[in-house]
C-alpha positions in Angstrom: 20.3 -25.4 8.9 21.9 -22.2 8.5 19.2 -20.9 6.1 16.5 -22.0 8.4 18.0 -20.2 11.4 18.4 -17.1 9.5 14.9 -17.5 8.1 13.6 -17.5 11.7 15.8 -14.7 13.0 14.6 -12.6 10.2 10.9 -13.3 10.8 11.5 -12.3 14.5 13.3 -9.1 13.5 10.4 -8.2 11.2 7.7 -8.9 13.9 9.8 -6.9 16.7 10.5 -4.0 14.3 6.6 -3.9 13.3 5.6 -4.0 16.8 7.9 -1.1 17.8 7.1 0.9 14.7 3.4 0.5 15.3 3.6 1.1 19.3 6.3 4.0 19.5 5.1 7.6 19.2 5.6 9.5 16.1 5.4 13.1 15.2 3.6 14.6 12.1 3.6 18.3 10.9 0.1 18.9 9.5 -2.6 21.2 8.8 -6.0 20.3 10.1 -9.0 20.7 7.6 -11.8 18.8 9.4 -13.2 16.8 12.3 -16.0 14.2 12.5 -17.6 11.4 14.3 -18.7 8.2 12.7 -20.0 4.8 13.9 -17.5 2.2 12.8 -17.9 -1.5 12.8 -15.1 -3.3 14.5 -14.1 -6.3 12.6 -13.2 -9.5 14.3 -9.3 -9.5 12.7 -9.2 -5.8 12.4 -10.3 -5.1 16.0 -6.5 -4.8 17.0 -6.0 -1.8 15.4 -8.8 0.0 17.5 -8.3 0.9 21.2 -10.1 -0.9 24.0 -10.0 1.3 27.1 -12.5 -0.3 28.9 -13.7 -4.0 29.3 -17.1 -3.3 27.5 -15.8 -2.1 24.6 -14.2 -5.4 23.9 -17.7 -7.0 23.5 -19.0 -4.2 21.2 -19.3 -4.8 17.4 -19.3 -1.1 16.4 -19.0 2.2 18.3 -18.5 6.0 17.6 -15.1 7.0 16.7 -14.0 10.6 16.4 -11.5 11.5 13.5 -9.3 14.3 12.5 -8.7 15.0 8.9 -5.5 16.8 8.1 -3.0 17.4 5.0 0.8 17.1 5.2 2.9 19.8 4.0 3.5 17.9 0.7 -0.3 17.8 0.0 -0.9 14.4 1.0 -3.9 13.6 3.4 -3.8 11.9 6.7 -6.8 10.8 8.7 -6.4 10.1 12.4 -8.8 8.7 14.9 -9.1 10.0 18.5 -9.7 7.4 21.1 -8.7 7.0 24.6 -6.3 4.2 25.2 -7.2 4.1 29.3 -4.9 1.9 31.2 -4.5 -0.6 28.2 -1.9 -1.3 25.6 0.0 0.9 24.3 0.5 2.7 27.7 0.0 6.4 26.6 -2.8 6.8 29.4 -5.0 9.0 27.2 -8.1 10.0 28.8 -8.8 13.2 27.2 -10.4 12.3 23.9 -13.2 15.3 24.3 -10.3 17.9 25.1 -8.0 16.7 22.0 -11.3 17.0 19.7 -11.8 20.6 21.0 -8.0 21.4 20.5 -8.2 19.9 16.7 -11.6 21.8 16.1 -9.8 25.2 17.2 -6.7 24.3 14.8 -8.6 24.0 11.7 -7.4 26.3 8.9 -7.4 26.9 5.2 -5.1 26.6 2.3 -4.7 30.2 2.0 -3.9 30.7 5.7 -2.3 27.6 7.1 -2.0 27.0 10.7 0.6 24.0 11.1 0.3 21.7 14.3 2.6 18.7 15.6 0.3 15.5 16.1 2.0 13.0 18.0 0.6 9.6 17.3 1.0 5.9 17.1 -0.4 3.4 14.8 -0.6 3.0 11.0 -2.7 4.2 8.3 -4.1 1.5 6.0 -6.8 2.0 3.6 -7.0 -1.8 2.8 -7.3 -2.5 6.9 -9.4 0.5 7.7 -6.8 1.4 10.1 -5.8 4.9 11.5 -3.1 6.0 13.6 -4.4 7.3 17.0 -3.8 11.0 17.7 -2.4 11.5 21.2 -1.5 15.3 21.3 -1.6 18.4 19.6 0.7 21.2 19.7 1.6 24.4 17.7 4.4 24.4 15.0 6.2 27.3 13.7 5.8 26.0 10.1 5.8 23.1 8.0 9.2 22.2 8.7 9.0 22.2 12.5 9.5 18.6 13.1 11.2 17.9 16.5 13.6 15.3 17.2 11.9 12.1 18.6 13.4 11.7 21.7 11.2 9.4 23.3 11.5 6.9 20.5 15.2 7.2 20.3 15.5 6.9 24.2 13.3 3.8 24.2 15.1 2.2 21.2 18.6 2.8 22.9 17.4 1.2 26.2 16.0 -2.1 24.2 19.1 -2.2 22.3 21.2 -2.0 25.6 18.9 -4.5 27.0 19.4 -7.0 24.2 23.0 -6.7 23.9 23.0 -7.3 27.8 21.1 -10.4 27.5 23.1 -11.5 24.0 26.5 -11.0 26.0 25.3 -13.1 29.1 23.8 -15.9 26.8 27.0 -16.0 24.9 29.1 -16.1 28.1 26.8 -18.9 29.4 27.3 -20.9 26.5 31.0 -20.5 26.3 31.3 -21.3 30.2 28.6 -23.9 30.4 27.4 -25.4 27.1 30.5 -25.9 25.4 32.6 -27.7 28.1 29.6 -30.0 28.3 29.4 -30.8 24.7 33.0 -31.2 24.5 32.9 -33.8 27.4 30.0 -35.5 25.5 32.2 -35.6 22.5 35.1 -36.7 24.3 33.1 -39.5 25.8 31.9 -40.7 22.5 35.3 -40.7 21.1 36.5 -42.5 24.1 33.8 -45.2 23.6 34.6 -45.6 20.0 38.4 -46.1 20.9 37.4 -48.7 23.5 35.0 -50.6 21.0 37.9 -50.2 18.2 40.4 -51.7 20.7 38.2 -54.5 21.6 37.5 -55.2 17.8 41.1 -55.2 17.1 41.6 -57.8 20.1 38.9 -60.1 18.7 40.4 -60.0 15.2 43.7 -60.6 16.7 42.2 -63.6 18.7 40.7 -65.0 15.5 44.0 -64.8 13.7 45.8 -66.8 16.3 43.1 -69.6 16.5 44.3 -72.6 14.9 42.0 -73.8 11.9 
């Protein structure tokens, strides 16, 4: 039973960790090399990796999506999508896709004269799932090593940790004050019933021993 319990705890932890890693903002320092628009097919099971800023988009099988191509300081490429999140999830309330596309075009640079920028985004890049992180904002960077501390994610994770700890402490206190005494009363009742049955059985055995044959 202990292995089963820890298995479900591990699965739950991986689910929560993956959800937070996908949803919380991340900052990349990159050099933008190009931008383009492309009509993409929205697969049934990969639709979760695309934004749904309005009710109409939920029924579309494909739509035009803007992309931002960039190169990291280590030379690896990364492609971002540029979609509004609207009032949906995650709550970035992004409505400036056109402005961000213009900023990305203005920041395009060559390898000989690089212009480094910080792109804040959420999501994952997966070639297998055709998933792209969604760029939220672009800001200038002083160099390839100019990566700021992600205070937003740190603050949210700290608040969630405090919330989970408070819930855990209250559940443990409730178990100690309410559940444990109840279980002890039930166990005492079982023991008392067992002792009573044993006493009656002992009495019946004594009666049979005294009965003349």
